[in-house]
Backbone as XML, in Angstrom:
<?xml version="1.0"?>
<chain id="A" units="angstrom">
  <residue number="1" name="MET">
    <atom name="N" x="16.389" y="8.962" z="0.577"/>
    <atom name="CA" x="15.970" y="9.851" z="-0.683"/>
    <atom name="C" x="14.425" y="9.046" z="-0.816"/>
  </residue>
  <residue number="2" name="THR">
    <atom name="N" x="13.444" y="9.617" z="-1.551"/>
    <atom name="CA" x="12.095" y="9.032" z="-1.907"/>
    <atom name="C" x="12.560" y="8.575" z="-3.259"/>
  </residue>
  <residue number="3" name="LYS">
    <atom name="N" x="12.282" y="7.667" z="-3.735"/>
    <atom name="CA" x="12.267" y="7.182" z="-5.196"/>
    <atom name="C" x="10.579" y="7.506" z="-5.726"/>
  </residue>
  <residue number="4" name="LEU">
    <atom name="N" x="10.300" y="8.010" z="-6.553"/>
    <atom name="CA" x="8.291" y="8.118" z="-7.033"/>
    <atom name="C" x="8.439" y="7.047" z="-8.192"/>
  </residue>
  <residue number="5" name="PHE">
    <atom name="N" x="7.187" y="6.604" z="-8.231"/>
    <atom name="CA" x="6.920" y="5.762" z="-9.386"/>
    <atom name="C" x="5.548" y="5.846" z="-9.945"/>
  </residue>
  <residue number="6" name="ASN">
    <atom name="N" x="4.557" y="6.247" z="-9.280"/>
    <atom name="CA" x="2.860" y="5.969" z="-9.328"/>
    <atom name="C" x="2.727" y="5.119" z="-10.218"/>
  </residue>
  <residue number="7" name="THR">
    <atom name="N" x="3.301" y="3.590" z="-9.925"/>
    <atom name="CA" x="2.588" y="2.689" z="-10.958"/>
    <atom name="C" x="1.665" y="1.686" z="-10.161"/>
  </residue>
  <residue number="8" name="PRO">
    <atom name="N" x="1.130" y="1.231" z="-10.818"/>
    <atom name="CA" x="-0.210" y="-0.110" z="-10.310"/>
    <atom name="C" x="0.598" y="-0.846" z="-9.797"/>
  </residue>
  <residue number="9" name="VAL">
    <atom name="N" x="0.621" y="-1.174" z="-8.714"/>
    <atom name="CA" x="1.095" y="-2.841" z="-8.482"/>
    <atom name="C" x="0.368" y="-4.200" z="-8.501"/>
  </residue>
  <residue number="10" name="THR">
    <atom name="N" x="0.347" y="-5.205" z="-8.320"/>
    <atom name="CA" x="-0.172" y="-6.471" z="-7.824"/>
    <atom name="C" x="0.005" y="-7.089" z="-6.392"/>
  </residue>
  <residue number="11" name="ILE">
    <atom name="N" x="-1.843" y="-7.014" z="-5.565"/>
    <atom name="CA" x="-1.195" y="-7.218" z="-4.487"/>
    <atom name="C" x="-1.573" y="-8.881" z="-4.304"/>
  </residue>
  <residue number="12" name="LEU">
    <atom name="N" x="-0.548" y="-9.480" z="-4.040"/>
    <atom name="CA" x="-0.350" y="-10.764" z="-3.811"/>
    <atom name="C" x="-1.213" y="-11.929" z="-2.954"/>
  </residue>
  <residue number="13" name="SER">
    <atom name="N" x="-1.130" y="-10.739" z="-1.258"/>
    <atom name="CA" x="-1.955" y="-11.536" z="-0.424"/>
    <atom name="C" x="-2.335" y="-10.069" z="0.627"/>
  </residue>
  <residue number="14" name="MET">
    <atom name="N" x="-3.798" y="-9.989" z="1.130"/>
    <atom name="CA" x="-3.845" y="-9.205" z="2.089"/>
    <atom name="C" x="-4.083" y="-9.924" z="3.532"/>
  </residue>
  <residue number="15" name="GLY">
    <atom name="N" x="-4.552" y="-8.920" z="4.462"/>
    <atom name="CA" x="-4.638" y="-9.237" z="5.924"/>
    <atom name="C" x="-4.995" y="-8.385" z="6.212"/>
  </residue>
  <residue number="16" name="PHE">
    <atom name="N" x="-5.842" y="-7.860" z="7.524"/>
    <atom name="CA" x="-6.715" y="-7.012" z="8.329"/>
    <atom name="C" x="-6.145" y="-6.592" z="8.950"/>
  </residue>
  <residue number="17" name="GLY">
    <atom name="N" x="-6.293" y="-5.053" z="9.135"/>
    <atom name="CA" x="-5.772" y="-4.596" z="10.576"/>
    <atom name="C" x="-6.752" y="-4.054" z="11.557"/>
  </residue>
  <residue number="18" name="ARG">
    <atom name="N" x="-6.717" y="-3.567" z="12.159"/>
    <atom name="CA" x="-7.761" y="-2.744" z="13.137"/>
    <atom name="C" x="-9.090" y="-2.108" z="12.638"/>
  </residue>
  <residue number="19" name="ASN">
    <atom name="N" x="-10.310" y="-2.479" z="13.201"/>
    <atom name="CA" x="-11.697" y="-2.121" z="12.585"/>
    <atom name="C" x="-11.758" y="-2.657" z="11.005"/>
  </residue>
  <residue number="20" name="MET">
    <atom name="N" x="-10.955" y="-4.026" z="11.205"/>
    <atom name="CA" x="-11.046" y="-5.224" z="9.802"/>
    <atom name="C" x="-10.551" y="-3.955" z="8.275"/>
  </residue>
  <residue number="21" name="ARG">
    <atom name="N" x="-9.781" y="-3.057" z="8.630"/>
    <atom name="CA" x="-9.362" y="-2.937" z="7.568"/>
    <atom name="C" x="-8.012" y="-3.411" z="6.369"/>
  </residue>
  <residue number="22" name="ALA">
    <atom name="N" x="-8.598" y="-3.747" z="5.352"/>
    <atom name="CA" x="-7.573" y="-4.230" z="4.232"/>
    <atom name="C" x="-6.359" y="-3.913" z="4.385"/>
  </residue>
  <residue number="23" name="ILE">
    <atom name="N" x="-4.887" y="-4.431" z="4.447"/>
    <atom name="CA" x="-3.763" y="-4.093" z="4.609"/>
    <atom name="C" x="-3.292" y="-4.629" z="3.941"/>
  </residue>
  <residue number="24" name="PRO">
    <atom name="N" x="-2.539" y="-4.557" z="2.364"/>
    <atom name="CA" x="-1.503" y="-5.261" z="2.082"/>
    <atom name="C" x="-0.665" y="-6.530" z="2.633"/>
  </residue>
  <residue number="25" name="ARG">
    <atom name="N" x="-0.060" y="-7.571" z="2.505"/>
    <atom name="CA" x="0.718" y="-8.384" z="3.225"/>
    <atom name="C" x="1.677" y="-9.055" z="2.149"/>
  </residue>
  <residue number="26" name="ARG">
    <atom name="N" x="1.557" y="-8.632" z="1.317"/>
    <atom name="CA" x="2.842" y="-9.344" z="-0.060"/>
    <atom name="C" x="1.860" y="-8.495" z="-1.311"/>
  </residue>
  <residue number="27" name="MET">
    <atom name="N" x="3.272" y="-7.928" z="-2.004"/>
    <atom name="CA" x="2.952" y="-7.554" z="-3.508"/>
    <atom name="C" x="4.090" y="-7.537" z="-4.213"/>
  </residue>
  <residue number="28" name="GLU">
    <atom name="N" x="3.769" y="-7.867" z="-5.784"/>
    <atom name="CA" x="4.784" y="-8.209" z="-6.484"/>
    <atom name="C" x="4.903" y="-6.630" z="-7.260"/>
  </residue>
  <residue number="29" name="PHE">
    <atom name="N" x="6.409" y="-6.020" z="-7.599"/>
    <atom name="CA" x="6.645" y="-5.472" z="-8.269"/>
    <atom name="C" x="8.286" y="-5.347" z="-8.785"/>
  </residue>
  <residue number="30" name="GLN">
    <atom name="N" x="8.117" y="-5.236" z="-9.720"/>
    <atom name="CA" x="9.346" y="-5.361" z="-10.687"/>
    <atom name="C" x="9.946" y="-6.777" z="-10.969"/>
  </residue>
  <residue number="31" name="GLY">
    <atom name="N" x="8.397" y="-7.772" z="-10.845"/>
    <atom name="CA" x="9.005" y="-9.024" z="-10.893"/>
    <atom name="C" x="9.118" y="-9.810" z="-9.333"/>
  </residue>
  <residue number="32" name="LYS">
    <atom name="N" x="9.392" y="-8.848" z="-8.579"/>
    <atom name="CA" x="9.609" y="-9.513" z="-6.886"/>
    <atom name="C" x="8.557" y="-9.662" z="-6.318"/>
  </residue>
  <residue number="33" name="ALA">
    <atom name="N" x="8.044" y="-10.697" z="-5.575"/>
    <atom name="CA" x="7.185" y="-10.760" z="-4.821"/>
    <atom name="C" x="8.269" y="-9.904" z="-3.137"/>
  </residue>
  <residue number="34" name="ILE">
    <atom name="N" x="7.167" y="-9.213" z="-2.452"/>
    <atom name="CA" x="7.813" y="-8.296" z="-1.245"/>
    <atom name="C" x="7.085" y="-8.264" z="-0.390"/>
  </residue>
  <residue number="35" name="ASP">
    <atom name="N" x="7.517" y="-9.134" z="0.728"/>
    <atom name="CA" x="6.378" y="-9.099" z="2.091"/>
    <atom name="C" x="6.507" y="-8.086" z="2.471"/>
  </residue>
  <residue number="36" name="PHE">
    <atom name="N" x="5.306" y="-7.434" z="3.308"/>
    <atom name="CA" x="5.473" y="-6.722" z="4.447"/>
    <atom name="C" x="5.489" y="-7.082" z="5.597"/>
  </residue>
  <residue number="37" name="ILE">
    <atom name="N" x="6.573" y="-6.391" z="6.897"/>
    <atom name="CA" x="6.643" y="-7.052" z="8.303"/>
    <atom name="C" x="5.667" y="-6.493" z="9.032"/>
  </residue>
  <residue number="38" name="ASP">
    <atom name="N" x="5.023" y="-5.597" z="8.526"/>
    <atom name="CA" x="4.141" y="-5.121" z="9.791"/>
    <atom name="C" x="2.883" y="-4.599" z="9.253"/>
  </residue>
  <residue number="39" name="SER">
    <atom name="N" x="2.108" y="-3.632" z="9.904"/>
    <atom name="CA" x="0.990" y="-3.213" z="9.476"/>
    <atom name="C" x="0.963" y="-1.521" z="8.813"/>
  </residue>
  <residue number="40" name="GLY">
    <atom name="N" x="2.106" y="-1.296" z="9.507"/>
    <atom name="CA" x="2.608" y="0.054" z="9.206"/>
    <atom name="C" x="1.755" y="1.165" z="9.431"/>
  </residue>
  <residue number="41" name="VAL">
    <atom name="N" x="1.809" y="2.404" z="8.522"/>
    <atom name="CA" x="0.951" y="3.565" z="9.126"/>
    <atom name="C" x="-0.011" y="3.691" z="8.101"/>
  </residue>
  <residue number="42" name="CYS">
    <atom name="N" x="-1.156" y="3.679" z="8.118"/>
    <atom name="CA" x="-2.655" y="4.252" z="7.723"/>
    <atom name="C" x="-2.682" y="5.704" z="7.778"/>
  </residue>
  <residue number="43" name="THR">
    <atom name="N" x="-3.563" y="6.202" z="6.402"/>
    <atom name="CA" x="-4.481" y="7.181" z="6.921"/>
    <atom name="C" x="-5.134" y="7.115" z="5.794"/>
  </residue>
  <residue number="44" name="THR">
    <atom name="N" x="-6.810" y="7.842" z="6.010"/>
    <atom name="CA" x="-7.942" y="8.136" z="4.967"/>
    <atom name="C" x="-7.762" y="9.600" z="4.440"/>
  </residue>
  <residue number="45" name="ILE">
    <atom name="N" x="-7.884" y="10.058" z="2.853"/>
    <atom name="CA" x="-7.849" y="10.885" z="2.785"/>
    <atom name="C" x="-9.590" y="11.098" z="2.340"/>
  </residue>
  <residue number="46" name="ARG">
    <atom name="N" x="-10.251" y="12.037" z="2.396"/>
    <atom name="CA" x="-11.502" y="12.639" z="1.659"/>
    <atom name="C" x="-11.841" y="13.800" z="1.082"/>
  </residue>
  <residue number="47" name="SER">
    <atom name="N" x="-11.785" y="13.543" z="-0.318"/>
    <atom name="CA" x="-11.696" y="14.747" z="-0.825"/>
    <atom name="C" x="-13.492" y="14.466" z="-2.301"/>
  </residue>
  <residue number="48" name="GLY">
    <atom name="N" x="-13.929" y="15.326" z="-1.902"/>
    <atom name="CA" x="-15.496" y="15.639" z="-2.687"/>
    <atom name="C" x="-15.773" y="14.243" z="-2.855"/>
  </residue>
  <residue number="49" name="GLY">
    <atom name="N" x="-16.633" y="13.455" z="-3.630"/>
    <atom name="CA" x="-16.705" y="12.396" z="-3.185"/>
    <atom name="C" x="-16.160" y="10.900" z="-3.391"/>
  </residue>
  <residue number="50" name="LYS">
    <atom name="N" x="-14.790" y="11.644" z="-3.179"/>
    <atom name="CA" x="-14.021" y="10.221" z="-3.541"/>
    <atom name="C" x="-12.942" y="10.088" z="-1.658"/>
  </residue>
  <residue number="51" name="ILE">
    <atom name="N" x="-12.824" y="9.142" z="-1.459"/>
    <atom name="CA" x="-12.246" y="8.401" z="-0.151"/>
    <atom name="C" x="-10.811" y="7.486" z="-1.137"/>
  </residue>
  <residue number="52" name="ARG">
    <atom name="N" x="-10.019" y="8.146" z="-0.488"/>
    <atom name="CA" x="-8.743" y="7.339" z="-0.572"/>
    <atom name="C" x="-7.935" y="6.811" z="0.624"/>
  </residue>
  <residue number="53" name="GLN">
    <atom name="N" x="-6.960" y="6.005" z="0.507"/>
    <atom name="CA" x="-6.313" y="5.118" z="1.720"/>
    <atom name="C" x="-4.912" y="5.351" z="1.199"/>
  </residue>
  <residue number="54" name="ILE">
    <atom name="N" x="-4.035" y="5.591" z="1.699"/>
    <atom name="CA" x="-2.459" y="5.803" z="2.074"/>
    <atom name="C" x="-1.903" y="4.886" z="3.096"/>
  </residue>
  <residue number="55" name="LEU">
    <atom name="N" x="-1.041" y="4.232" z="2.647"/>
    <atom name="CA" x="0.129" y="3.519" z="3.864"/>
    <atom name="C" x="1.043" y="3.691" z="3.569"/>
  </residue>
  <residue number="56" name="ALA">
    <atom name="N" x="1.918" y="3.375" z="4.565"/>
    <atom name="CA" x="3.350" y="3.503" z="4.367"/>
    <atom name="C" x="3.666" y="1.808" z="5.071"/>
  </residue>
  <residue number="57" name="LEU">
    <atom name="N" x="4.220" y="0.751" z="4.540"/>
    <atom name="CA" x="4.528" y="-0.236" z="4.788"/>
    <atom name="C" x="6.225" y="-0.733" z="4.586"/>
  </residue>
  <residue number="58" name="SER">
    <atom name="N" x="6.392" y="-1.448" z="5.434"/>
    <atom name="CA" x="8.202" y="-1.950" z="5.581"/>
    <atom name="C" x="8.317" y="-3.415" z="4.908"/>
  </residue>
  <residue number="59" name="ASP">
    <atom name="N" x="9.227" y="-3.385" z="4.319"/>
    <atom name="CA" x="9.887" y="-4.751" z="4.180"/>
    <atom name="C" x="10.855" y="-4.970" z="5.132"/>
  </residue>
  <residue number="60" name="GLY">
    <atom name="N" x="11.528" y="-4.500" z="5.708"/>
    <atom name="CA" x="12.369" y="-4.277" z="6.962"/>
    <atom name="C" x="13.414" y="-3.662" z="6.477"/>
  </residue>
  <residue number="61" name="SER">
    <atom name="N" x="13.807" y="-3.507" z="4.956"/>
    <atom name="CA" x="14.723" y="-2.246" z="4.505"/>
    <atom name="C" x="14.304" y="-0.929" z="3.892"/>
  </residue>
  <residue number="62" name="GLN">
    <atom name="N" x="13.317" y="-1.083" z="3.403"/>
    <atom name="CA" x="12.588" y="-0.215" z="2.882"/>
    <atom name="C" x="11.223" y="0.321" z="2.911"/>
  </residue>
  <residue number="63" name="ILE">
    <atom name="N" x="10.751" y="1.449" z="2.806"/>
    <atom name="CA" x="9.398" y="1.900" z="3.059"/>
    <atom name="C" x="8.822" y="2.017" z="1.616"/>
  </residue>
  <residue number="64" name="PHE">
    <atom name="N" x="7.429" y="1.673" z="1.584"/>
    <atom name="CA" x="6.928" y="1.648" z="0.394"/>
    <atom name="C" x="5.420" y="2.577" z="0.598"/>
  </residue>
  <residue number="65" name="HIS">
    <atom name="N" x="5.185" y="3.478" z="-0.187"/>
    <atom name="CA" x="3.918" y="3.805" z="0.276"/>
    <atom name="C" x="2.989" y="3.761" z="-1.305"/>
  </residue>
  <residue number="66" name="LEU">
    <atom name="N" x="1.795" y="3.163" z="-0.549"/>
    <atom name="CA" x="0.851" y="2.662" z="-1.218"/>
    <atom name="C" x="-0.385" y="3.592" z="-1.341"/>
  </residue>
  <residue number="67" name="ARG">
    <atom name="N" x="-1.286" y="3.698" z="-2.161"/>
    <atom name="CA" x="-2.726" y="4.208" z="-2.293"/>
    <atom name="C" x="-3.410" y="3.175" z="-3.011"/>
  </residue>
  <residue number="68" name="SER">
    <atom name="N" x="-4.634" y="3.748" z="-2.198"/>
    <atom name="CA" x="-6.326" y="2.553" z="-2.399"/>
    <atom name="C" x="-6.659" y="3.602" z="-2.917"/>
  </residue>
  <residue number="69" name="ASP">
    <atom name="N" x="-7.744" y="2.635" z="-3.925"/>
    <atom name="CA" x="-8.977" y="3.651" z="-4.772"/>
    <atom name="C" x="-10.128" y="3.855" z="-3.302"/>
  </residue>
  <residue number="70" name="ASN">
    <atom name="N" x="-9.795" y="2.584" z="-2.512"/>
    <atom name="CA" x="-10.915" y="2.308" z="-1.393"/>
    <atom name="C" x="-12.019" y="1.496" z="-1.869"/>
  </residue>
  <residue number="71" name="ARG">
    <atom name="N" x="-11.857" y="0.701" z="-3.075"/>
    <atom name="CA" x="-12.855" y="0.091" z="-3.849"/>
    <atom name="C" x="-12.298" y="-1.299" z="-3.209"/>
  </residue>
  <residue number="72" name="GLY">
    <atom name="N" x="-11.349" y="-2.122" z="-3.013"/>
    <atom name="CA" x="-10.839" y="-3.184" z="-2.982"/>
    <atom name="C" x="-9.509" y="-3.434" z="-4.284"/>
  </residue>
  <residue number="73" name="GLY">
    <atom name="N" x="-9.537" y="-2.825" z="-5.084"/>
    <atom name="CA" x="-9.509" y="-3.420" z="-6.529"/>
    <atom name="C" x="-7.825" y="-2.831" z="-6.874"/>
  </residue>
  <residue number="74" name="SER">
    <atom name="N" x="-8.236" y="-1.632" z="-6.678"/>
    <atom name="CA" x="-6.652" y="-1.203" z="-7.775"/>
    <atom name="C" x="-5.801" y="-0.594" z="-6.738"/>
  </residue>
  <residue number="75" name="TRP">
    <atom name="N" x="-4.423" y="-0.992" z="-6.619"/>
    <atom name="CA" x="-3.279" y="-0.390" z="-5.514"/>
    <atom name="C" x="-2.509" y="0.171" z="-6.564"/>
  </residue>
  <residue number="76" name="THR">
    <atom name="N" x="-1.727" y="1.391" z="-5.946"/>
    <atom name="CA" x="-0.619" y="2.296" z="-6.924"/>
    <atom name="C" x="0.541" y="2.218" z="-5.931"/>
  </residue>
  <residue number="77" name="LEU">
    <atom name="N" x="1.804" y="1.920" z="-6.341"/>
    <atom name="CA" x="2.790" y="2.272" z="-5.569"/>
    <atom name="C" x="3.402" y="3.746" z="-5.792"/>
  </residue>
  <residue number="78" name="VAL">
    <atom name="N" x="3.383" y="4.706" z="-5.140"/>
    <atom name="CA" x="3.634" y="6.047" z="-5.231"/>
    <atom name="C" x="4.936" y="6.249" z="-4.874"/>
  </residue>
  <residue number="79" name="GLY">
    <atom name="N" x="5.664" y="5.516" z="-4.048"/>
    <atom name="CA" x="6.961" y="5.877" z="-4.011"/>
    <atom name="C" x="7.947" y="4.549" z="-2.811"/>
  </residue>
  <residue number="80" name="ILE">
    <atom name="N" x="9.019" y="5.122" z="-3.170"/>
    <atom name="CA" x="9.834" y="4.049" z="-2.289"/>
    <atom name="C" x="11.052" y="5.011" z="-1.716"/>
  </residue>
  <residue number="81" name="ASN">
    <atom name="N" x="10.829" y="4.669" z="0.000"/>
    <atom name="CA" x="12.101" y="5.225" z="1.086"/>
    <atom name="C" x="13.398" y="4.377" z="0.791"/>
  </residue>
</chain>
């Protein structure tokens, strides 16, 4: 069951995947630091003049769905499986 949040989160650490794509390695959510264990699955959505990046990252027990504005600044936690 997916819990939907649509809440801005603070990214504490970044890494780089293929083609030097920025990928969160650690984020803060509800006062806890969450470490991601892999690069996850990523897709890019282009709509009009906007580009958004959607990622599914795991901490080993849950899958976190994050959205980026693709400008490097703001990340939103969309939901948790």
